[in-house]
C-alpha positions in Angstrom: -14.1 2.7 14.0 -12.7 -0.5 15.5 -9.2 -0.4 16.9 -6.9 -2.9 15.3 -4.5 -4.8 17.4 -1.2 -4.5 15.5 0.7 -7.7 14.7 3.7 -8.0 16.8 7.2 -8.1 15.4 7.5 -11.7 16.6 4.3 -12.7 14.7 5.5 -10.9 11.6 8.9 -12.6 11.8 7.3 -16.0 12.2 5.2 -15.5 9.1 8.2 -14.3 7.1 10.2 -17.3 8.2 7.4 -19.6 7.2 7.1 -17.9 3.8 10.9 -18.2 3.4 10.7 -22.0 4.1 7.8 -22.3 1.6 9.9 -20.6 -1.1 12.8 -23.0 -0.4 10.3 -25.8 -1.0 9.3 -24.2 -4.3 5.9 -23.2 -3.0 6.0 -19.6 -4.3 2.3 -18.9 -4.6 1.6 -20.2 -1.1 4.5 -18.1 0.3 3.3 -15.0 -1.5 -0.2 -15.5 -0.1 1.2 -15.8 3.4 3.3 -12.7 3.0 0.2 -10.7 1.9 -1.4 -11.6 5.2 1.2 -9.5 7.1 -0.2 -6.0 7.6 1.3 -3.5 5.1 2.7 -0.5 7.0 0.4 2.5 6.5 3.2 4.6 4.9 3.8 1.9 2.3 0.1 1.3 1.7 -0.3 5.1 1.0 2.7 5.0 -1.4 1.4 1.9 -3.2 -2.0 3.5 -3.5 -0.5 6.6 -5.0 1.9 4.9 -7.4 0.2 1.6 -8.2 -3.5 2.4 -7.6 -6.1 1.1 -5.2 -7.0 -1.6 -7.6 -3.5 -3.2 -7.2 -4.0 -3.3 -3.4 -7.4 -4.8 -3.7 -6.7 -7.3 -6.5 -3.7 -8.8 -4.8 -5.4 -9.0 -1.4 -2.9 -7.1 0.8 -3.7 -6.8 4.5 -4.5 -3.1 4.9 -5.8 -3.3 8.4 -3.1 -0.9 9.8 -3.6 1.6 7.0 -7.4 1.5 7.6 -6.9 2.0 11.3 -4.6 5.0 10.7 -6.4 6.7 7.7 -10.0 5.5 8.1 -11.8 2.6 6.6 -12.6 4.5 3.4 -9.1 5.7 2.7 -8.6 3.4 -0.2 -11.6 4.8 -2.1 -10.8 8.4 -1.5 
């Protein structure tokens, strides 16, 4: 299994601020796409899988790299 380098808080903040600016400009779809590139915390990914289903996570293209690093690459299909 490949070790994932976690995104720093600074990188996450930069992306969130960019998304905020895009929303202020009325570019909601672009902002949402950018926000989904930020790795979802493993605990939240597990919660979303349980309550919303794996299909939701796949369909909307969430970045699950940290959850895969913690739970294994096949966690979404288990």
